[in-house]
VOBA-1610 file (N, C-alpha, C; in pm, whole numbers, padded with zeros to 5 digits, always signed):
BEGIN
Unk+04267-00147+01290Unk+04179-00069+01377Unk+04227+00075+01385Unk+04359+00091+01396Unk+04414+00226+01405Unk+04383+00306+01279Unk+04402+00241+01162Unk+04374+00309+01035Unk+04226+00343+01023Unk+04140+00251+01069Unk+03996+00274+01058Unk+03954+00394+01142Unk+03998+00398+01268Unk+03957+00509+01355Unk+04022+00641+01314Unk+04139+00634+01254Unk+04199+00756+01198Unk+04113+00809+01085Unk+04060+00717+01002Unk+03971+00758+00893Unk+03841+00816+00947Unk+03792+00760+01058Unk+03672+00816+01121Unk+03699+00960+01165Unk+03819+00984+01220Unk+03856+01121+01258Unk+03859+01214+01139Unk+03913+01165+01026Unk+03915+01246+00905Unk+03773+01279+00858Unk+03682+01182+00874Unk+03544+01204+00833Unk+03480+01316+00914Unk+03491+01310+01045Unk+03427+01411+01129Unk+03493+01548+01114Unk+03621+01550+01084Unk+03687+01679+01064Unk+03651+01742+00930Unk+03596+01661+00839Unk+03561+01712+00706Unk+03412+01742+00691Unk+03337+01732+00801Unk+03192+01753+00792Unk+03156+01891+00736Unk+03235+01991+00773Unk+03202+02128+00730Unk+03214+02144+00578Unk+03299+02064+00516Unk+03321+02077+00372Unk+03235+01982+00288Unk+03151+01905+00354Unk+03066+01811+00280Unk+02967+01884+00191Unk+02938+01821+00078Unk+02830+01871-00009Unk+02702+01805+00040Unk+02631+01876+00128Unk+02517+01814+00196Unk+02403+01782+00102Unk+02384+01862-00001Unk+02278+01833-00098Unk+02302+01701-00168Unk+02425+01680-00214Unk+02460+01553-00280Unk+02448+01437-00184Unk+02487+01459-00057Unk+02478+01353+00043Unk+02333+01309+00063Unk+02241+01406+00076Unk+02100+01373+00098Unk+02040+01304-00024Unk+02076+01349-00144Unk+02026+01283-00265Unk+02078+01140-00272Unk+02205+01122-00238Unk+02263+00989-00240Unk+02195+00895-00142Unk+02169+00943-00020Unk+02103+00859+00080Unk+01959+00829+00041Unk+01889+00930-00012Unk+01751+00908-00057Unk+01747+00805-00169Unk+01842+00814-00261Unk+01848+00716-00372Unk+01875+00577-00318Unk+01956+00567-00214Unk+01988+00436-00159Unk+01867+00375-00090Unk+01788+00455-00020Unk+01668+00403+00046Unk+01565+00359-00060Unk+01554+00435-00168Unk+01463+00395-00277Unk+01513+00265-00340Unk+01644+00253-00356Unk+01704+00128-00408Unk+01662+00009-00323Unk+01673+00021-00191Unk+01634-00088-00103Unk+01484-00117-00114Unk+01404-00013-00129Unk+01259-00031-00139Unk+01221-00107-00266Unk+01289-00076-00376Unk+01262-00147-00502Unk+01307-00292-00491Unk+01420-00315-00425Unk+01465-00453-00400Unk+01361-00529-00318Unk+01304-00460-00221Unk+01201-00524-00139Unk+01080-00563-00223Unk+01049-00480-00324Unk+00936-00513-00413Unk+00966-00639-00494Unk+01090-00651-00543Unk+01128-00772-00616Unk+01117-00895-00525Unk+01158-00879-00400Unk+01150-00990-00306Unk+01004-01025-00277Unk+00917-00925-00273Unk+00774-00948-00255Unk+00719-01035-00368Unk+00765-01012-00490Unk+00721-01093-00604Unk+00768-01238-00589Unk+00888-01257-00535Unk+00938-01392-00510Unk+00846-01466-00413Unk+00805-01397-00309Unk+00719-01458-00207Unk+00577-01481-00259Unk+00529-01394-00345Unk+00396-01415-00403Unk+00392-01542-00487Unk+00501-01568-00558Unk+00509-01691-00638Unk+00515-01813-00548Unk+00580-01799-00432Unk+00592-01912-00340Unk+00461-01940-00267Unk+00382-01835-00242Unk+00256-01849-00168Unk+00143-01780-00245Unk+00104-01835-00359Unk+00002-01768-00443Unk-00136-01765-00380Unk-00164-01854-00286Unk-00298-01860-00227Unk-00309-01784-00096Unk-00201-01724-00051Unk-00202-01650+00075Unk-00208-01500+00048Unk-00272-01429+00138Unk-00281-01283+00126Unk-00186-01221+00228Unk-00095-01137+00181Unk-00004-01067+00271Unk+00033-00932+00208Unk+00075-00840+00292Unk+00096-00702+00250Unk+00241-00675+00211Unk+00258-00596+00107Unk+00392-00551+00070Unk+00452-00467+00181Unk+00369-00392+00251Unk+00417-00305+00358Unk+00498-00383+00462Unk+00453-00502+00497Unk+00524-00582+00597Unk+00651-00644+00541Unk+00647-00686+00415Unk+00768-00741+00353Unk+00872-00630+00341Unk+00829-00511+00304Unk+00921-00397+00297Unk+00979-00368+00435Unk+00895-00371+00538Unk+00942-00345+00674Unk+01045-00447+00718Unk+01021-00575+00687Unk+01116-00680+00724Unk+01248-00660+00649Unk+01239-00624+00523Unk+01359-00605+00441Unk+01442-00488+00494Unk+01377-00375+00525Unk+01449-00258+00573Unk+01506-00281+00712Unk+01430-00348+00798Unk+01480-00376+00933Unk+01605-00464+00928Unk+01603-00564+00842Unk+01718-00654+00830Unk+01841-00580+00779Unk+01823-00496+00677Unk+01938-00424+00622Unk+01995-00328+00725Unk+01906-00259+00795Unk+01952-00166+00898Unk+02029-00236+01008Unk+01980-00354+01051Unk+02046-00429+01157Unk+02180-00484+01110Unk+02187-00526+00984Unk+02312-00579+00929Unk+02423-00475+00928Unk+02385-00347+00927Unk+02485-00241+00924Unk+02538-00204+01061Unk+02484-00264+01166Unk+02534-00233+01300Unk+02579-00357+01375Unk+02554-00477+01322Unk+02601-00601+01385Unk+02676-00684+01282Unk+02773-00765+01324Unk+02849-00846+01229Unk+02777-00973+01189Unk+02836-01042+01090Unk+02792-01177+01048Unk+02648-01182+00998Unk+02599-01070+00944Unk+02465-01066+00884Unk+02357-01116+00979Unk+02362-01069+01103Unk+02260-01107+01200Unk+02121-01057+01163Unk+02116-00954+01078Unk+01986-00902+01036Unk+01906-00999+00953Unk+01973-01096+00889Unk+01901-01194+00808Unk+01809-01281+00894Unk+01848-01303+01021Unk+01762-01378+01112Unk+01634-01300+01140Unk+01648-01170+01157Unk+01532-01083+01178Unk+01442-01084+01055Unk+01503-01076+00938Unk+01426-01079+00813Unk+01350-01210+00800Unk+01415-01320+00835Unk+01351-01452+00827Unk+01229-01458+00916Unk+01242-01414+01040Unk+01131-01420+01135Unk+01018-01326+01096Unk+01051-01200+01065Unk+00947-01103+01033Unk+00872-01140+00905Unk+00945-01192+00805Unk+00880-01233+00681Unk+00791-01354+00703Unk+00840-01450+00780Unk+00763-01570+00806Unk+00634-01538+00879Unk+00639-01449+00977Unk+00519-01414+01054Unk+00424-01324+00974Unk+00473-01265+00864Unk+00388-01178+00781Unk+00308-01256+00678Unk+00344-01383+00655Unk+00277-01465+00554Unk+00207-01582+00622Unk+00076-01589+00616Unk+00004-01701+00679Unk+00048-01835+00620Unk+00059-01935+00707Unk+00091-02073+00667Unk+00226-02086+00597Unk+00318-01995+00624Unk+00451-02004+00563Unk+00543-02087+00652Unk+00660-02122+00598Unk+00757-02202+00673Unk+00895-02138+00663Unk+00979-02166+00762Unk+01114-02110+00762Unk+01198-02160+00645Unk+01193-02290+00607Unk+01274-02333+00492Unk+01237-02262+00362Unk+01108-02241+00340Unk+01065-02176+00216Unk+01107-02029+00215Unk+01084-01961+00327Unk+01123-01820+00334Unk+01274-01808+00325Unk+01347-01895+00394Unk+01493-01890+00389Unk+01548-01913+00250Unk+01493-02010+00179Unk+01543-02038+00043Unk+01510-01925-00053Unk+01405-01849-00025Unk+01369-01737-00113Unk+01476-01630-00113Unk+01559-01624-00008Unk+01668-01527-00005Unk+01763-01545-00122Unk+01781-01671-00165Unk+01881-01700-00267Unk+01838-01653-00407Unk+01708-01630-00425Unk+01662-01585-00557Unk+01724-01449-00590Unk+01731-01362-00490Unk+01791-01230-00512Unk+01938-01242-00551Unk+02005-01343-00500Unk+02149-01357-00523Unk+02183-01382-00669Unk+02088-01432-00749Unk+02115-01460-00890Unk+02150-01330-00963Unk+02068-01228-00942Unk+02097-01099-01005Unk+02228-01041-00953Unk+02249-01049-00822Unk+02372-00995-00763Unk+02496-01059-00825Unk+02490-01191-00847Unk+02603-01261-00907Unk+02622-01218-01052Unk+02512-01203-01125Unk+02520-01161-01265Unk+02583-01022-01278Unk+02561-00934-01181Unk+02619-00800-01185Unk+02760-00799-01128Unk+02786-00882-01028Unk+02918-00880-00962Unk+03029-00925-01055Unk+03002-01025-01139Unk+03108-01079-01226Unk+03161-00973-01323Unk+03076-00904-01402Unk+03132-00801-01492Unk+03190-00681-01417Unk+03130-00646-01302Unk+03182-00532-01225Unk+03322-00563-01172Unk+03341-00682-01115Unk+03472-00719-01064Unk+03573-00735-01178Unk+03527-00786-01292Unk+03615-00797-01408Unk+03665-00660-01449Unk+03574-00562-01454Unk+03612-00424-01485Unk+03708-00369-01381Unk+03675-00389-01252Unk+03758-00335-01145Unk+03900-00388-01149Unk+03914-00520-01174Unk+04048-00580-01173Unk+04131-00539-01295Unk+04065-00487-01400Unk+04140-00447-01520Unk+04180-00300-01519Unk+04142-00227-01412Unk+04170-00083-01409Unk+04303-00046-01346Unk+04371-00143-01287Unk+04502-00115-01229Unk+04498-00070-01085Unk+04398+00013-01048Unk+04390+00064-00911Unk+04339-00041-00814Unk+04258-00134-00865Unk+04196-00235-00778Unk+04297-00347-00754Unk+04323-00383-00627Unk+04423-00488-00599Unk+04377-00624-00650Unk+04473-00703-00698Unk+04445-00839-00742Unk+04426-00930-00620Unk+04350-01039-00634Unk+04327-01129-00520Unk+04452-01171-00444Unk+04565-01203-00513Unk+04685-01239-00436Unk+04737-01127-00347Unk+04702-01000-00381Unk+04748-00886-00302Unk+04657-00854-00185Unk+04543-00926-00173Unk+04451-00898-00062Unk+04519-00921+00073Unk+04620-01011+00076Unk+04687-01037+00204Unk+04764-00916+00253Unk+04791-00818+00165Unk+04864-00698+00203Unk+04771-00583+00242Unk+04640-00605+00225Unk+04543-00500+00258Unk+04528-00492+00410Unk+04532-00372+00469Unk+04523-00359+00614Unk+04380-00374+00668Unk+04322-00490+00643Unk+04192-00527+00701Unk+04208-00670+00748Unk+04200-00693+00878Unk+04241-00821+00934Unk+04170-00939+00870Unk+04034-00934+00861Unk+03961-01051+00810Unk+03997-01082+00666Unk+04006-00979+00581Unk+04042-01001+00441Unk+04185-01050+00429Unk+04278-00986+00499Unk+04419-01024+00492Unk+04442-01164+00548Unk+04371-01199+00654Unk+04392-01329+00717Unk+04354-01442+00623Unk+04236-01436+00564Unk+04193-01543+00476Unk+04273-01545+00346Unk+04314-01428+00297Unk+04393-01424+00173Unk+04534-01478+00194Unk+04591-01457+00312Unk+04728-01503+00339Unk+04734-01644+00395Unk+04618-01704+00424Unk+04612-01840+00475Unk+04517-01924+00391Unk+04550-01948+00264Unk+04457-02020+00175Unk+04427-02162+00221Unk+04526-02228+00284Unk+04501-02365+00331Unk+04398-02365+00445Unk+04412-02269+00535Unk+04315-02261+00644Unk+04176-02226+00590Unk+04171-02136+00491Unk+04043-02099+00430Unk+03977-02221+00368Unk+04056-02300+00295Unk+04003-02422+00233Unk+03956-02520+00341Unk+04032-02528+00450Unk+03995-02616+00561Unk+03860-02575+00620Unk+03841-02445+00643Unk+03715-02395+00699Unk+03599-02427+00607Unk+03617-02403+00477Unk+03510-02433+00381Unk+03478-02582+00379Unk+03581-02665+00389Unk+03560-02810+00391Unk+03483-02853+00515Unk+03522-02798+00630Unk+03453-02831+00756Unk+03306-02790+00748Unk+03280-02671+00695Unk+03141-02626+00683Unk+03062-02719+00591Unk+03125-02765+00483Unk+03058-02858+00393Unk+03027-02991+00459Unk+03122-03042+00538Unk+03101-03169+00608Unk+02990-03155+00712Unk+02991-03044+00785Unk+02887-03022+00885Unk+02748-03015+00820Unk+02743-02954+00700Unk+02615-02947+00630Unk+02567-03087+00592Unk+02658-03171+00543Unk+02622-03308+00507Unk+02577-03388+00630Unk+02646-03369+00743Unk+02607-03438+00866Unk+02467-03393+00909Unk+02442-03264+00897Unk+02310-03213+00934Unk+02199-03276+00851Unk+02223-03289+00719Unk+02122-03352+00634Unk+02105-03499+00668Unk+02217-03565+00704Unk+02207-03707+00740Unk+02126-03726+00867Unk+02148-03639+00965Unk+02075-03650+01091Unk+01926-03621+01075Unk+01895-03540+00973Unk+01755-03504+00950Unk+01696-03581+00832Unk+01753-03697+00803Unk+01712-03772+00683Unk+01564-03804+00681Unk+01505-03826+00799Unk+01363-03860+00805Unk+01275-03744+00760Unk+01331-03622+00767Unk+01251-03505+00732Unk+01301-03437+00606Unk+01400-03498+00538Unk+01462-03433+00424Unk+01361-03407+00311Unk+01276-03505+00282Unk+01181-03489+00172Unk+01089-03370+00194Unk+01032-03359+00315Unk+00944-03246+00346Unk+01024-03115+00345Unk+01147-03120+00396Unk+01231-03001+00400Unk+01258-02949+00259Unk+01299-03038+00167Unk+01330-02994+00032Unk+01207-02949-00044Unk+01093-03005-00011Unk+00969-02958-00074Unk+00943-02813-00038Unk+00972-02777+00085Unk+00954-02637+00127Unk+01061-02547+00067Unk+01183-02599+00057Unk+01289-02522-00007Unk+01252-02491-00151Unk+01202-02590-00223Unk+01161-02568-00363Unk+01046-02469-00372Unk+00962-02466-00269Unk+00852-02370-00269Unk+00904-02227-00268Unk+01010-02202-00191Unk+01068-02068-00186Unk+01132-02026-00317Unk+01167-02124-00401Unk+01231-02097-00531Unk+01133-02109-00646Unk+01004-02110-00616Unk+00901-02138-00717Unk+00908-02045-00837Unk+00941-01918-00817Unk+00938-01823-00928Unk+01044-01856-01034Unk+01148-01930-00997Unk+01252-01966-01094Unk+01203-02065-01197Unk+01092-02134-01166Unk+01037-02230-01264Unk+00960-02161-01375Unk+00930-02034-01357Unk+00865-01953-01461Unk+00964-01844-01500Unk+01049-01874-01599Unk+01159-01783-01630Unk+01112-01646-01677Unk+01003-01643-01752Unk+00952-01512-01797Unk+00906-01429-01679Unk+00834-01492-01588Unk+00787-01418-01471Unk+00905-01373-01385Unk+01005-01461-01367Unk+01121-01423-01289Unk+01192-01303-01353Unk+01211-01309-01485Unk+01280-01199-01553Unk+01202-01070-01541Unk+01068-01077-01555Unk+00984-00958-01553Unk+00967-00900-01412Unk+00940-00986-01315Unk+00902-00938-01183Unk+01018-00931-01083Unk+01129-00995-01115Unk+01242-00994-01020Unk+01367-00934-01084Unk+01416-00994-01193Unk+01543-00950-01250Unk+01535-00805-01298Unk+01431-00771-01374Unk+01420-00634-01425Unk+01396-00535-01312Unk+01320-00576-01212Unk+01295-00488-01097Unk+01426-00464-01021Unk+01505-00570-01002Unk+01633-00555-00936Unk+01729-00467-01018Unk+01719-00478-01150Unk+01804-00393-01234Unk+01766-00246-01216Unk+01634-00219-01208Unk+01591-00083-01181Unk+01644-00033-01047Unk+01644-00121-00948Unk+01699-00085-00818Unk+01849-00058-00829Unk+01919-00139-00909Unk+02063-00123-00925Unk+02096+00014-00983Unk+02013+00064-01073Unk+02035+00198-01129Unk+02029+00302-01018Unk+01937+00285-00922Unk+01928+00377-00809Unk+02050+00363-00719Unk+02100+00243-00704Unk+02221+00222-00623Unk+02340+00291-00689Unk+02351+00276-00819Unk+02456+00343-00895Unk+02448+00494-00873Unk+02326+00547-00882Unk+02304+00690-00862Unk+02344+00732-00721Unk+02309+00650-00622Unk+02339+00682-00484Unk+02489+00699-00463Unk+02569+00605-00514Unk+02713+00613-00492Unk+02775+00727-00574Unk+02716+00759-00687Unk+02765+00873-00765Unk+02756+01000-00680Unk+02640+01023-00618Unk+02621+01144-00538Unk+02703+01138-00408Unk+02720+01019-00351Unk+02802+01008-00230Unk+02948+01040-00260Unk+02998+00997-00376Unk+03133+01033-00417Unk+03147+01183-00435Unk+03045+01245-00493Unk+03047+01391-00508Unk+03040+01460-00372Unk+02959+01407-00282Unk+02943+01469-00151Unk+03074+01478-00074Unk+03160+01376-00091Unk+03287+01373-00019Unk+03405+01423-00105Unk+03373+01482-00222Unk+03472+01545-00309Unk+03572+01447-00368Unk+03534+01320-00378Unk+03617+01224-00450Unk+03589+01234-00599Unk+03462+01258-00632Unk+03424+01277-00772Unk+03341+01163-00827Unk+03217+01192-00864Unk+03130+01091-00921Unk+03161+01069-01068Unk+03179+00945-01107Unk+03202+00910-01247Unk+03165+00763-01263Unk+03146+00720-01386Unk+03110+00580-01410Unk+03219+00488-01357Unk+03346+00522-01383Unk+03457+00440-01337Unk+03460+00432-01185Unk+03449+00547-01119Unk+03457+00548-00972Unk+03344+00472-00908Unk+03223+00486-00962Unk+03110+00413-00905Unk+03128+00263-00923Unk+03173+00221-01039Unk+03195+00078-01062Unk+03304+00023-00970Unk+03405+00103-00940Unk+03508+00060-00845Unk+03450+00045-00705Unk+03362+00137-00666Unk+03296+00127-00535Unk+03210+00001-00529Unk+03137-00026-00635Unk+03053-00146-00639Unk+03138-00272-00636Unk+03255-00267-00696Unk+03348-00381-00689Unk+03396-00403-00546Unk+03427-00294-00477Unk+03466-00304-00336Unk+03355-00365-00253Unk+03232-00321-00278Unk+03116-00375-00204Unk+03100-00524-00230Unk+03125-00568-00354Unk+03111-00710-00387Unk+03213-00793-00310Unk+03336-00743-00297Unk+03438-00816-00221Unk+03402-00817-00072Unk+03360-00701-00019Unk+03325-00692+00124Unk+03209-00782+00159Unk+03114-00801+00065Unk+02998-00886+00092Unk+03037-01032+00112Unk+03153-01071+00059Unk+03199-01210+00075Unk+03259-01237+00211Unk+03289-01129+00286Unk+03351-01145+00418Unk+03270-01064+00519Unk+03153-01115+00559Unk+03060-01036+00641Unk+03086-01045+00792Unk+03215-01036+00833Unk+03245-01052+00975Unk+03236-00920+01052Unk+03225-00810+00980Unk+03208-00680+01045Unk+03079-00617+00993Unk+03017-00526+01071Unk+02892-00464+01026Unk+02910-00389+00894Unk+02833-00430+00794Unk+02839-00363+00665Unk+02972-00378+00593Unk+03055-00475+00636Unk+03186-00491+00574Unk+03285-00383+00613Unk+03259-00314+00726Unk+03349-00209+00772Unk+03488-00268+00791Unk+03590-00191+00760Unk+03727-00241+00768Unk+03772-00287+00631Unk+03704-00388+00577Unk+03737-00436+00442Unk+03708-00326+00340Unk+03587-00268+00348Unk+03553-00161+00255Unk+03648-00044+00269Unk+03673-00003+00393Unk+03757+00113+00417Unk+03897+00092+00361Unk+03956-00026+00388Unk+04092-00054+00341Unk+04099-00058+00188Unk+03999-00121+00124Unk+03999-00130-00022Unk+03975+00006-00088Unk+03883+00085-00031Unk+03854+00216-00090Unk+03976+00308-00083Unk+04048+00303+00030Unk+04169+00384+00042Unk+04270+00343-00066Unk+04282+00214-00090Unk+04375+00165-00193Unk+04329+00204-00333Unk+04200+00188-00359Unk+04147+00211-00494Unk+04156+00358-00533Unk+04126+00450-00440Unk+04120+00592-00473Unk+04244+00669-00427Unk+04353+00596-00403Unk+04474+00662-00353Unk+04524+00771-00447Unk+04506+00752-00577Unk+04554+00852-00672Unk+04448+00949-00721Unk+04325+00938-00669Unk+04214+01021-00718Unk+04192+01147-00636Unk+04236+01147-00510Unk+04216+01261-00421Unk+04319+01253-00309Unk+04319+01351-00222Unk+04414+01351-00111Unk+04383+01235-00016Unk+04483+01195+00059Unk+04466+01083+00152Unk+04356+01108+00253Unk+04348+01231+00306Unk+04245+01263+00405Unk+04105+01257+00343Unk+04093+01304+00217Unk+03962+01301+00150Unk+03916+01159+00126Unk+04007+01075+00078Unk+03972+00936+00052Unk+03939+00864+00182Unk+04018+00890+00286Unk+03992+00826+00416Unk+03856+00869+00471Unk+03824+00997+00456Unk+03695+01047+00504Unk+03580+00981+00429Unk+03596+00967+00295Unk+03491+00902+00216Unk+03479+00755+00253Unk+03593+00689+00275Unk+03593+00544+00296Unk+03508+00503+00416Unk+03505+00586+00520Unk+03419+00554+00635Unk+03292+00638+00634Unk+03302+00758+00573Unk+03185+00847+00574Unk+03065+00789+00503Unk+03087+00728+00386Unk+02974+00670+00313Unk+02915+00552+00389Unk+03002+00476+00461Unk+02951+00365+00541Unk+02868+00415+00658Unk+02919+00518+00727Unk+02847+00574+00842Unk+02714+00632+00798Unk+02715+00705+00686Unk+02592+00770+00640Unk+02487+00666+00600Unk+02528+00564+00523Unk+02434+00460+00480Unk+02384+00380+00600Unk+02476+00348+00693Unk+02436+00271+00811Unk+02336+00349+00895Unk+02361+00478+00915Unk+02270+00559+00997Unk+02133+00572+00932Unk+02131+00598+00800Unk+02003+00615+00731Unk+01924+00485+00727Unk+01990+00375+00693Unk+01919+00246+00684Unk+01875+00197+00821Unk+01957+00223+00923Unk+01919+00183+01059Unk+01796+00262+01105Unk+01793+00391+01075Unk+01680+00474+01116Unk+01551+00427+01048Unk+01558+00401+00918Unk+01440+00354+00845Unk+01400+00215+00893Unk+01497+00128+00914Unk+01467-00008+00961Unk+01406-00008+01099Unk+01459+00074+01189Unk+01403+00081+01324Unk+01262+00139+01321Unk+01241+00238+01233Unk+01106+00293+01218Unk+01008+00188+01169Unk+01052+00101+01078Unk+00967-00007+01031Unk+00930-00102+01144Unk+01028-00133+01229Unk+01000-00220+01344Unk+00893-00162+01434Unk+00906-00033+01463Unk+00816+00033+01559Unk+00676+00053+01501Unk+00668+00106+01380Unk+00539+00147+01325Unk+00467+00038+01246Unk+00538-00061+01197Unk+00474-00169+01121Unk+00454-00293+01207Unk+00561-00332+01279Unk+00555-00457+01356Unk+00532-00436+01506Unk+00533-00311+01551Unk+00505-00276+01690Unk+00608-00334+01788Unk+00732-00346+01743Unk+00841-00383+01834Unk+00914-00256+01873Unk+00964-00253+01996Unk+01033-00134+02043Unk+01185-00144+02032Unk+01236-00259+01996Unk+01381-00276+01981Unk+01409-00402+01901Unk+01531-00410+01848Unk+01573-00532+01778Unk+01581-00649+01875Unk+01612-00620+02000Unk+01620-00725+02101Unk+01485-00793+02118Unk+01377-00715+02113Unk+01242-00771+02125Unk+01212-00865+02007Unk+01258-00826+01889Unk+01234-00909+01771Unk+01303-01045+01787Unk+01428-01042+01833Unk+01503-01166+01850Unk+01436-01255+01955Unk+01391-01193+02066Unk+01323-01270+02171Unk+01194-01330+02119Unk+01117-01252+02041Unk+00992-01304+01986Unk+01019-01417+01887Unk+01126-01407+01811Unk+01161-01513+01717Unk+01195-01642+01789Unk+01267-01632+01900Unk+01300-01752+01977Unk+01175-01815+02036Unk+01085-01733+02086Unk+00960-01786+02142Unk+00879-01857+02035Unk+00870-01795+01918Unk+00791-01857+01810Unk+00854-01988+01765Unk+00986-01990+01757Unk+01054-02112+01716Unk+01036-02221+01821Unk+01042-02183+01949Unk+01021-02280+02055Unk+00881-02336+02055Unk+00782-02250+02028Unk+00644-02295+02024Unk+00621-02394+01910Unk+00685-02369+01792Unk+00670-02461+01681Unk+00735-02596+01712Unk+00851-02589+01777Unk+00921-02714+01812Unk+00838-02798+01909
//
């Protein structure tokens, strides 16, 4: 915590030296990246519900609101908002189908994460998994230094999942039918590749561009190697979503990765500055989507409406 807030201080003290043009281009590229990802997700939902009419505008709004909320609350609470807003945007849809559709996006993410992490681990600057326990980020260090406890937690979660399916055995067939509906586009590999994978790849190019300009904005230096290292850090942070946007884990890893690329204060400022900038921009766009598309005045209203709708269905 001390290191994180010290880095926040470095960020605010370096505001005068920021390259604001590069910062704005980077943030704009990141918002476009999210918008293209939302389009790929829209294609996933169209395959799941081919007979229903729904607007891309609402799917985009749900996607942006969820990402913005995830950057200010821990444990990916924004995914609950995305689930509710998407479900209410599609007539005759179900929570299992919409929820399972989230996993379609993860296929591309996994395909990109493996080569990126392989590259990152071979560059020398990126810490090896056994060294994660020495990284000054509590959640990452705790699980890395306690492998038995980590395995125990994963085992307990697996057992609880099996118990849940057993208790719902009478409804399992209908449940899995809806789950398969959310994954419908995977049964048409050409359509999936054309409408989802390639679209996500186009979005990834914008994400790459965004981090290039953000590195330039904070004077760390945009380069193919540096951007791939940042993306590797993001991949690790995404596995431990206990803080908003992976704050703490990202900051600790970025400081380690770029220790030899710039001064300590510059790297510290970038490590939190890019998180603050992305969080602020995505939260602003997401909140705007809530207000102008869904007519909610706060995230709290969305959560309350989701509980009411779930209660009414029950």
